[in-house]
C-alpha positions in Angstrom: 4.1 22.4 29.9 1.1 24.7 30.5 -0.7 25.6 27.3 -2.8 28.7 27.3 -5.8 28.5 25.0 -8.8 30.6 24.2 -12.1 29.4 25.6 -13.7 26.9 23.1 -16.4 28.7 21.1 -19.3 26.4 22.2 -18.8 27.7 25.8 -20.1 31.0 24.4 -22.9 29.2 22.5 -24.0 27.5 25.7 -24.0 30.8 27.5 -26.2 32.4 24.8 -23.5 34.8 23.8 -23.2 36.2 20.3 -19.6 36.0 19.0 -18.6 38.9 16.8 -15.1 39.5 15.5 -13.7 42.8 16.6 -12.7 43.5 13.1 -16.2 42.9 11.6 -18.0 45.8 10.1 -20.6 46.4 7.5 -18.0 47.8 5.0 -16.1 45.5 2.6 -12.4 45.0 2.9 -10.0 45.4 0.0 -9.7 41.6 -0.3 -13.5 41.2 -0.3 -14.0 44.0 -2.9 -11.4 42.3 -5.2 -13.1 39.0 -4.8 -16.4 40.3 -6.1 -14.7 41.2 -9.4 -12.2 38.3 -9.7 -14.0 35.2 -11.0 -11.0 33.0 -10.1 -11.6 33.5 -6.4 -13.9 30.9 -4.8 -13.7 31.9 -1.2 -12.5 34.7 1.1 -11.9 34.5 4.9 -9.6 36.0 7.4 -8.6 38.6 4.8 -7.3 35.9 2.5 -8.5 35.0 -1.0 -8.6 31.3 -2.2 -8.6 30.6 -5.9 -9.9 27.8 -8.1 -6.4 26.4 -8.2 -6.4 26.2 -4.3 -9.8 24.4 -4.6 -8.6 22.0 -7.2 -5.5 21.0 -5.2 -7.6 20.4 -2.1 -10.3 18.5 -4.1 -7.7 16.1 -5.7 -6.0 15.5 -2.4 -9.1 14.7 -0.4 -11.8 13.2 -2.8 -11.6 9.7 -4.1 -9.9 9.6 -7.5 -12.8 7.7 -9.1 -15.1 10.6 -8.2 -13.0 13.4 -9.8 -14.5 14.5 -13.0 -17.8 12.8 -12.4 -19.1 15.4 -9.9 -21.7 18.0 -10.6 -21.6 21.7 -9.7 -23.6 20.7 -6.6 -20.9 18.2 -5.6 -18.1 20.7 -6.2 -19.9 23.4 -4.3 -20.6 21.1 -1.4 -16.9 20.2 -1.2 -16.1 23.9 -1.2 -18.2 24.5 1.9 -16.7 21.5 3.6 -13.2 22.6 2.7 -13.9 26.1 4.0 -15.4 24.7 7.3 -12.3 22.5 7.8 -10.0 25.5 7.2 -11.9 27.7 9.6 -11.8 25.1 12.4 -8.1 24.5 11.9 -7.4 28.3 11.8 -9.2 28.8 15.1 -7.6 25.7 16.7 -4.1 27.1 15.8 -5.0 30.5 17.2 -6.3 28.8 20.3 -2.8 27.2 20.8 -3.8 23.5 20.2 -0.6 22.9 18.1 1.4 23.5 21.3 -0.6 20.8 23.2 1.9 18.3 24.7 -0.2 15.4 23.3 -0.3 16.8 19.8 3.4 17.6 19.8 4.2 14.1 20.9 2.0 12.6 18.2 3.7 14.8 15.6 7.1 13.8 16.8 6.2 10.1 16.7 4.7 10.4 13.2 7.7 12.3 11.9 10.0 9.6 13.4 8.1 6.7 11.8 7.3 8.3 8.5 10.2 10.6 7.5 12.8 7.8 6.8 10.4 5.7 4.6 9.4 8.9 2.8 13.0 9.8 2.1 13.9 6.3 0.9 10.8 6.1 -1.3 11.4 9.5 -2.9 15.2 9.2 -3.4 15.5 5.5 -4.1 12.4 3.5 -4.7 10.2 5.8 -6.8 12.9 6.7 -9.3 13.9 3.0 -9.7 10.3 1.9 -10.1 9.5 4.6 -12.6 12.7 3.8 -14.6 11.8 0.1 -14.6 8.2 0.8 -15.7 9.3 3.1 -18.6 11.9 0.7 -19.9 9.6 -2.3 -19.6 7.4 -0.8 -22.2 10.1 -2.1 -24.7 12.1 -5.3 -25.3 15.7 -5.2 -26.5 17.6 -7.8 -28.4 21.4 -7.3 -28.0 24.8 -9.0 -28.1 27.8 -8.1 -26.0 31.6 -8.6 -25.6 33.0 -8.7 -22.1 36.6 -8.1 -20.8 36.6 -9.0 -17.1 38.2 -6.8 -14.5 37.5 -6.8 -10.8 35.7 -3.8 -9.3 38.7 -3.1 -6.9 41.4 -3.9 -9.5 44.6 -1.9 -9.6 44.6 1.1 -12.0 47.1 -0.6 -14.4 44.8 -3.7 -14.7 41.8 -1.5 -15.2 43.5 0.4 -18.0 44.7 -2.8 -19.6 41.1 -4.1 -19.7 39.8 -0.8 -21.1 42.4 -0.7 -23.9 41.6 -4.3 -24.8 37.8 -3.6 -25.1 38.5 -0.5 -27.1 40.7 -2.5 -29.5 37.9 -5.1 -30.0 35.4 -2.3 -30.6 37.7 -0.8 -33.2 37.9 -4.2 -35.0 34.1 -4.3 -35.3 34.1 -0.7 -36.6 36.6 -1.7 -39.2 34.4 -4.5 -40.5 34.9 -7.5 -38.3 31.7 -9.4 -37.4 30.5 -8.7 -33.9 29.6 -12.3 -33.2 33.0 -13.5 -34.5 34.8 -11.1 -32.2 32.7 -12.2 -29.2 33.3 -15.9 -30.0 37.0 -15.4 -30.1 37.7 -12.8 -27.5 34.7 -12.3 -25.1 35.4 -13.4 -21.5 31.7 -14.2 -20.9 32.0 -18.1 -20.9 28.7 -18.5 -22.7 30.1 -16.7 -25.8 32.0 -19.9 -26.7 29.3 -22.4 -25.7 27.2 -23.3 -28.7 24.8 -25.2 -26.4 24.2 -22.1 -24.2 20.6 -20.9 -24.2 21.8 -17.3 -24.2 25.2 -15.8 -24.8 26.6 -17.8 -27.7 28.6 -15.5 -30.0 27.6 -12.8 -27.5 23.9 -12.9 -28.4 21.8 -12.5 -25.2 18.5 -12.7 -26.9 15.5 -10.5 -26.0 15.2 -9.0 -22.6 13.6 -6.1 -20.7 14.4 -4.0 -17.7 15.3 -5.9 -14.5 17.0 -8.8 -16.2 20.5 -7.3 -16.5 22.7 -5.2 -14.2 21.8 -1.5 -14.3 24.9 -0.4 -16.3 24.2 -3.0 -19.0 20.5 -2.2 -19.0 21.1 1.5 -19.4 23.5 1.0 -22.3 21.1 -1.4 -24.1 18.2 1.1 -23.9 20.3 4.1 -24.8 22.1 2.6 -27.9 20.2 3.0 -31.2 19.1 -0.1 -33.2 21.9 -1.3 -35.4 24.6 0.5 -33.4 27.4 -0.4 -31.0 27.7 1.2 -27.7 30.8 3.0 -26.2 32.7 0.8 -23.7 31.0 0.8 -20.3 31.9 -0.8 -17.0 29.7 -3.0 -14.8 30.5 -5.2 -11.8 31.8 -7.8 -14.2 34.2 -5.7 -16.2 34.1 -3.7 -19.4 31.5 -4.3 -22.1 30.5 -3.2 -25.5 27.1 -4.2 -26.9 25.4 -4.2 -30.2 21.6 -3.6 -30.3 19.9 -5.8 -33.0 16.4 -4.7 -32.3 14.0 -2.9 -29.9 10.3 -3.3 -30.0 7.2 -2.7 -27.8 6.9 -5.2 -25.0 4.0 -7.6 -25.6 1.6 -7.9 -22.7 1.5 -11.1 -20.7 -0.6 -13.9 -22.2 -2.5 -16.7 -20.6 -2.0 -20.0 -22.4 -2.7 -23.7 -22.2 -0.8 -26.4 -24.0 -0.9 -30.0 -25.1 2.5 -31.9 -25.0 3.5 -35.1 -26.7 7.0 -36.2 -25.6 9.2 -38.2 -27.9 9.6 -41.7 -26.4 13.0 -42.4 -27.8 15.9 -40.9 -29.7 15.4 -42.4 -33.2 13.9 -40.7 -36.2 11.1 -43.2 -36.0 10.3 -42.1 -32.4 10.2 -38.5 -33.5 7.9 -39.4 -36.4 5.5 -41.3 -34.1 5.3 -38.4 -31.7 4.6 -36.0 -34.5 1.9 -38.3 -35.9 0.3 -38.5 -32.5 0.1 -34.8 -31.9 -1.2 -34.3 -35.5 -4.1 -36.7 -34.6 -4.9 -34.5 -31.6 -4.7 -31.4 -33.9 -7.4 -33.1 -36.0 -9.6 -33.6 -33.0 -9.4 -29.9 -32.2 -10.2 -29.1 -35.8 -13.3 -31.3 -35.5 -14.6 -29.0 -32.7 -13.5 -30.9 -29.5 -12.6 -28.4 -26.7 -8.9 -27.9 -26.2 -9.2 -28.5 -22.4 -10.8 -31.9 -23.0 -8.1 -33.0 -25.5 -5.2 -31.7 -23.3 -6.8 -33.2 -20.2 -7.1 -36.6 -21.7 -3.8 -36.9 -23.8 -1.2 -34.3 -22.7 2.1 -35.8 -21.4 2.4 -32.8 -19.1 0.2 -34.3 -16.4 0.7 -31.4 -14.0 -1.0 -29.0 -16.4 -3.1 -31.7 -18.0 -5.2 -32.1 -14.9 -6.3 -28.5 -15.4 -7.0 -28.8 -19.1 -3.4 -27.9 -20.1 -3.6 -24.5 -18.4 -0.2 -22.9 -17.8 -1.4 -19.5 -16.6 0.2 -16.2 -17.6 3.6 -16.1 -19.2 5.9 -13.1 -19.8 7.7 -12.6 -23.1 11.1 -12.2 -21.4 10.9 -15.3 -19.2 14.2 -17.0 -19.9 12.8 -20.4 -18.8 10.5 -20.5 -21.8 11.9 -22.2 -24.9 12.3 -19.6 -27.7 10.2 -21.6 -30.2 7.4 -22.0 -27.7 7.5 -18.2 -26.8 7.5 -17.1 -30.4 4.5 -19.3 -31.3 2.5 -18.4 -28.2 3.0 -14.7 -28.7 2.2 -14.9 -32.4 -1.4 -16.0 -31.5 -3.8 -13.0 -31.9 -7.2 -13.9 -30.5 -8.4 -15.8 -27.5 -9.2 -19.3 -28.6 -6.5 -19.5 -31.3 -4.4 -22.6 -31.4 -0.9 -22.8 -32.8 0.5 -25.2 -35.3 2.7 -27.9 -33.9 5.7 -26.4 -32.1 8.9 -28.4 -31.3 10.9 -27.7 -28.1 13.5 -29.7 -26.1 10.5 -31.1 -24.2 8.7 -32.5 -27.2 5.9 -31.3 -29.5 3.3 -28.8 -28.4 0.0 -27.4 -29.4 -0.6 -24.0 -27.7 -4.0 -22.4 -26.9 -4.3 -18.7 -26.3 -6.7 -18.3 -23.3 -6.5 -14.5 -22.9 -4.3 -11.5 -23.3 -3.5 -9.1 -20.5 -3.2 -5.4 -21.0 -0.2 -3.3 -20.0 -1.1 -1.8 -16.7 -0.6 1.8 -15.6 2.3 2.7 -13.3 -0.1 2.6 -10.4 -1.5 -0.8 -11.4 2.0 -2.3 -11.8 3.4 -0.6 -8.7 3.4 -3.7 -6.4 4.9 -6.1 -8.9 7.6 -3.5 -9.8 8.3 -3.0 -6.1 8.8 -6.8 -5.6 11.1 -6.9 -8.7 13.1 -3.9 -7.5 13.6 -5.3 -4.0 15.4 -8.3 -5.7 17.7 -6.2 -7.7 21.3 -5.1 -6.8 20.5 -1.6 -7.9 18.3 -1.1 -4.8 21.2 -1.9 -2.5 23.6 0.2 -4.5 21.2 3.2 -4.4 20.8 2.7 -0.6 24.6 2.8 -0.2 24.8 5.9 -2.3 22.1 7.6 -0.2 23.8 6.6 3.0 27.2 7.8 1.7 25.8 11.2 0.8 24.0 11.5 4.1 27.1 10.5 6.0 29.2 13.2 4.3 26.9 15.9 5.8 28.2 15.1 9.3 31.5 14.6 11.2 31.4 11.1 12.6 33.5 8.9 14.9 33.5 5.2 15.6 35.3 3.6 18.6 36.6 0.6 16.6 38.5 -0.7 19.7 35.3 -0.9 21.7 33.4 -2.5 18.9 36.1 -5.1 18.4 36.2 -5.9 22.1 32.5 -6.7 22.0 33.2 -9.8 19.9 36.8 -10.5 20.6 38.1 -13.3 18.3 34.6 -14.8 17.5 33.7 -16.2 14.2 31.9 -13.6 11.9 28.7 -15.7 12.0 28.5 -15.2 15.8 29.1 -11.4 15.8 25.4 -10.2 15.8 24.5 -12.5 18.8 27.6 -11.3 20.7 26.7 -7.6 20.2 23.2 -8.2 21.4 24.5 -10.1 24.4 27.0 -7.3 25.2 24.2 -4.8 25.5 22.6 -6.9 28.2 25.3 -5.6 30.5 23.7 -2.3 31.6 27.1 -0.6 32.2 28.4 -1.6 28.8 25.1 -0.8 27.1 25.4 2.9 28.0 29.0 3.3 26.7 29.4 5.6 23.8 30.4 3.7 20.7 30.0 6.4 18.0 29.1 10.0 17.3 27.4 11.7 14.3 27.3 15.4 14.3 26.2 16.5 17.7 24.5 13.1 18.5 26.1 10.2 20.5 25.2 6.6 20.1 25.6 3.8 22.7 26.3 0.1 22.6 22.7 -0.5 23.4 21.6 1.5 20.4 24.0 -0.5 18.2 22.5 -3.7 19.6 19.0 -2.5 18.9 20.0 -1.8 15.3 21.5 -5.3 14.9 18.3 -6.8 16.3 16.1 -4.8 13.8 17.9 -6.4 10.9 18.1 -3.1 9.1 21.6 -3.5 7.8 23.4 -4.4 4.5 27.1 -5.2 4.5 29.6 -7.7 3.1 30.8 -10.6 5.2 34.3 -10.0 6.5 37.2 -12.4 7.3 37.3 -11.9 11.1 34.7 -11.2 13.8 36.3 -7.8 14.6 36.0 -6.7 11.0 32.5 -8.0 10.8 31.5 -6.0 13.9 33.1 -2.8 12.6 31.3 -3.3 9.3 28.0 -3.6 11.2 28.8 -0.5 13.3 29.7 1.4 10.1 26.3 0.4 8.6 24.7 1.6 11.9 26.2 5.1 11.3 25.0 5.1 7.7 21.5 4.3 8.9 21.7 7.0 11.5 22.9 9.6 8.9 20.0 8.8 6.6 17.6 9.1 9.6 19.2 12.5 10.5 18.6 13.8 7.0 15.1 12.4 7.0 14.2 14.3 10.3 15.1 17.6 8.5 12.7 17.0 5.6 10.2 19.5 6.7 12.7 22.3 6.0 14.0 20.8 2.8 11.1 19.1 1.1 7.8 20.9 0.3 5.8 17.7 -0.2 6.9 16.3 3.2 6.2 19.6 4.8 2.7 19.6 3.4 2.1 16.0 4.7 3.3 17.0 8.1 1.2 20.2 8.1 -1.9 18.2 7.1 -1.3 15.7 9.9 -0.9 18.5 12.4 -4.1 20.2 11.1 -5.9 16.9 11.5 -4.7 16.6 15.2 -5.6 20.2 15.9 -9.1 19.8 14.3 -9.7 16.6 16.4 -8.7 18.3 19.6 -10.8 21.4 18.9 -13.9 19.2 18.0 -13.3 17.0 21.1 -13.2 20.0 23.4 -15.8 22.2 21.8 -18.3 19.7 20.4 -18.0 16.0 21.2 -17.2 16.2 24.9 -19.8 18.8 25.8 -22.5 17.0 23.7 -21.8 13.7 25.6 -21.0 14.9 29.1 -22.6 18.3 29.8 -25.8 17.2 31.6 -27.1 20.8 31.7 -26.9 21.0 27.8 -28.5 17.6 27.5 -31.3 18.3 29.9 -32.1 21.6 28.2 -32.1 20.1 24.7 -34.2 17.1 25.8 -36.8 19.4 27.5 -37.0 21.6 24.4 -37.5 18.7 22.1 -39.4 16.2 24.3 -42.0 15.4 21.7 -39.3 13.9 19.5 -38.3 11.3 22.0 -41.1 8.8 22.0 -41.3 5.0 22.0 -43.9 3.7 19.6 -46.0 0.6 20.4 -43.5 -2.3 20.7 -44.0 -6.1 20.7 -42.7 -7.9 23.8 -40.8 -11.0 22.7 -39.6 -13.5 25.4 -36.6 -15.3 23.9 -35.8 -18.7 25.5 -32.4 -20.2 24.3 -30.3 -23.3 25.0 -27.6 -25.2 23.2 -29.3 -28.4 24.3 -32.6 -29.5 22.7 -33.5 -31.6 25.8 -32.9 -28.6 28.2 -35.0 -26.4 26.0 -37.9 -28.9 26.0 -37.7 -29.0 29.8 -37.6 -25.2 30.0 -40.7 -24.9 27.8 -42.6 -27.4 29.9 -41.7 -25.3 33.0 -42.7 -22.1 31.0 -46.2 -23.6 30.2 -46.8 -24.5 33.8 -45.7 -21.2 35.2 -48.5 -18.7 36.1 -46.6 -15.8 34.7 -43.4 -15.2 32.5 -41.9 -13.5 35.6 -42.3 -16.7 37.7 -40.6 -18.7 34.9 -37.7 -16.2 34.7 -37.2 -16.4 38.5 -37.0 -20.2 38.3 -34.5 -20.1 35.4 -32.3 -17.5 37.1 -32.2 -19.6 40.3 -31.4 -22.8 38.5 -28.1 -21.7 37.0 -26.9 -25.2 36.0 -29.7 -25.6 33.4 -27.8 -23.4 30.9 -31.0 -21.8 29.6 -31.0 -18.1 28.8 -34.2 -16.0 28.9 -34.4 -12.4 27.6 -37.2 -10.0 26.9 -36.7 -8.1 23.6 -38.9 -5.1 22.6 -39.5 -5.2 18.8 -40.9 -2.4 16.7 -41.0 -4.2 13.3 -38.9 -6.2 10.8 -35.3 -6.1 11.9 -33.7 -8.9 9.8 -33.0 -10.8 13.0 -34.4 -14.0 14.5 -37.3 -12.0 15.9 -38.8 -11.6 12.4 -40.0 -15.2 12.7 -42.3 -14.1 15.6 -43.9 -11.1 13.9 -47.0 -13.1 12.7 -47.7 -14.6 16.1 -50.8 -13.7 18.1 -50.4 -12.7 21.8 -49.6 -15.8 23.8 -48.2 -17.9 20.9 -44.7 -19.0 20.4 -42.5 -20.2 17.6 -41.2 -23.6 16.9 -37.4 -24.3 17.6 -35.3 -21.9 15.6 -31.6 -22.5 15.0 -29.6 -19.8 16.7 -26.0 -19.5 17.9 -25.1 -23.2 17.8 -28.3 -24.0 19.7 -32.0 -23.4 19.4 -34.3 -20.6 20.5 -38.1 -20.3 21.0 -39.7 -16.8 20.9 -42.9 -16.2 22.8 -45.1 -13.1 22.0 -46.0 -11.6 25.4 -48.1 -8.7 24.2 -47.7 -5.0 23.3 -45.7 -2.5 25.2 -47.7 0.7 24.7 -46.2 3.8 23.3 -44.7 6.2 25.8 -42.2 9.1 26.1 -38.6 8.3 26.6 -36.7 9.3 29.7 -33.5 11.4 29.2 -31.5 8.3 30.0 -33.2 6.3 27.2 -32.8 9.2 24.8 -29.3 10.1 25.8 -27.6 8.6 22.7 -29.9 10.5 20.3 -29.6 13.7 22.4 -25.9 13.5 22.3 -25.8 13.1 18.5 -28.2 15.9 17.9 -26.2 18.2 20.3 -23.0 17.4 18.4 -24.7 18.5 15.1 -26.1 21.6 16.8 -22.9 22.6 18.5 -20.9 22.1 15.3 -23.4 24.1 13.3 -23.2 27.0 15.9 -19.4 26.7 16.0 -19.3 27.2 12.2 -21.7 30.1 12.4 -19.5 31.9 14.8 -16.3 31.1 12.9 -17.9 32.3 9.6 -18.8 35.6 11.4 -15.4 35.9 13.1 -13.4 35.3 9.9 -15.8 37.1 7.5 -16.4 34.2 5.2 -17.7 34.6 1.7 -17.9 31.7 -0.7 -18.7 31.9 -4.5 -20.2 28.5 -5.2 -21.0 29.0 -8.8 -17.4 29.7 -9.7 -16.2 26.2 -9.0 -18.2 24.8 -12.0 -15.1 25.3 -14.2 -12.6 23.8 -11.8 -11.8 20.8 -13.9 -12.9 22.1 -17.3 -10.2 21.3 -19.9 -8.3 18.8 -17.7 -7.4 15.6 -19.4 
């Protein structure tokens, strides 16, 4: 595709032209006149006014969060000028047609393809789940429940029977029956009847927070008032009612150490001996001996004992921690506090509070919440709902006969391999296996989906059923992707992200064409700038250091003997270069002054002196001071890097001058001082 563009502005700069917008006149436009009176306007260009709110949005999106609020008026004003400069360049780049450049459109397409689906899943699934988990995990809940089991796909009459039964049990509690008694006699959660169960006996599930229970149960627990019983609700296990005993702020994680004394037998005497022993350790601590020393010397938990009893951080809702240990540990208030003797099924403990964590912000907890969410069934359920909704937007077909033929009568475990192998047949790979809306999908695309591992489905009884399930998951994935690719038209946030990415590409291309490439490759510009500023390009007096290196001490000694006997350094270099098997390297380095390199060791030498052996790059080096290289002007070739950088700055400066004139820019720097006044 041929793209027609305006000539880059620096071409006019180079020619000495003065760029003046055709619409530029000495009179003020309506927008410019309004801006003089309206203190909320911070900039005007291209007949548009930009307000403090526009500035704030740009500032928050582009500056580092830790800088926001700490900047001065000078900092805000500087950002205003940089922001306006960016907008001017993008504006001209768009007018010049850069957004139609094939390379840019291809990059936009690739970015959209790779970013749209993750964005949709994050916004519709992950972010809501993480926010819900974070909010709930600010509190702990203590609750009991009664369960009447019914399968998720049970017949309607069985579902109704289970519902009526749970309602009858709930009515019994309302009429005065004890909730625990009803759970003990009627709950179909097996732990309700197991007195030895850690959690669940008489329906009591203990204390928990979000992420421990299935979502339906969790929602009911957090939405039922303290001291109240919920309405019946259904989960994957069946129908429940629950009673909330308590709800309280979740304690932050604590870091603890412990000292354990195990009971060596089962008699009362054994218990008394263990208790007497840990009491003696308690007396040592009271006498001022450090906890880590006592635990390290005497704890029966040898794994933690080798680290002074340190257990690390523990969570209040960790079901693996014995309740008595948990309650004693979290009752400690200050770092350094030690509990009284605590008995658990493991023995007797003394617990030392090392430190307390603080409850992090959502951003600080994001990664740990994400790891938790990825382990929870609610993520898969949300993904299935999203796929089902997306699929409903399109008419789809699936050639189940073709899919089944790919795997024939294979075992379900072999299905994925067989689908991938089928796609190796080029004729078969191009056969249409499904349609979605106006899109068609081939066996090869199905195989690529299988290979990617991006599918979630239940295992089926036969290979054909398994293959059809995979193909159905493939269509779900395609439907979500279809919806994601339309996000620019339906989601303002995604549209903004894509626009900013496009603007960045346009800016890069404009700067490449108009500034960077001319500065680095236009020899006429370089020569003119070099000639006009020749006095700036000078070498000062420089020290000539001859650097002689070898990985072998003996080779270096031999080389130095040859160096001392040579009439000139050049004669020595010629000898070394001819004798390539010696593995000695010789370089001449011109040094201006201290450089924090190996050459700093030679700065104190007089002409004709050399250093001792210096360790360098797994070998040794000797540096010889060969005299002063006198100051002299640089050639263009020697100054080319500096000339290029200076030209870039100059061309960009002139580009902005012309754009400010073209688009009639006015900025009101003092007005940004109140941009963040009053913000929390």
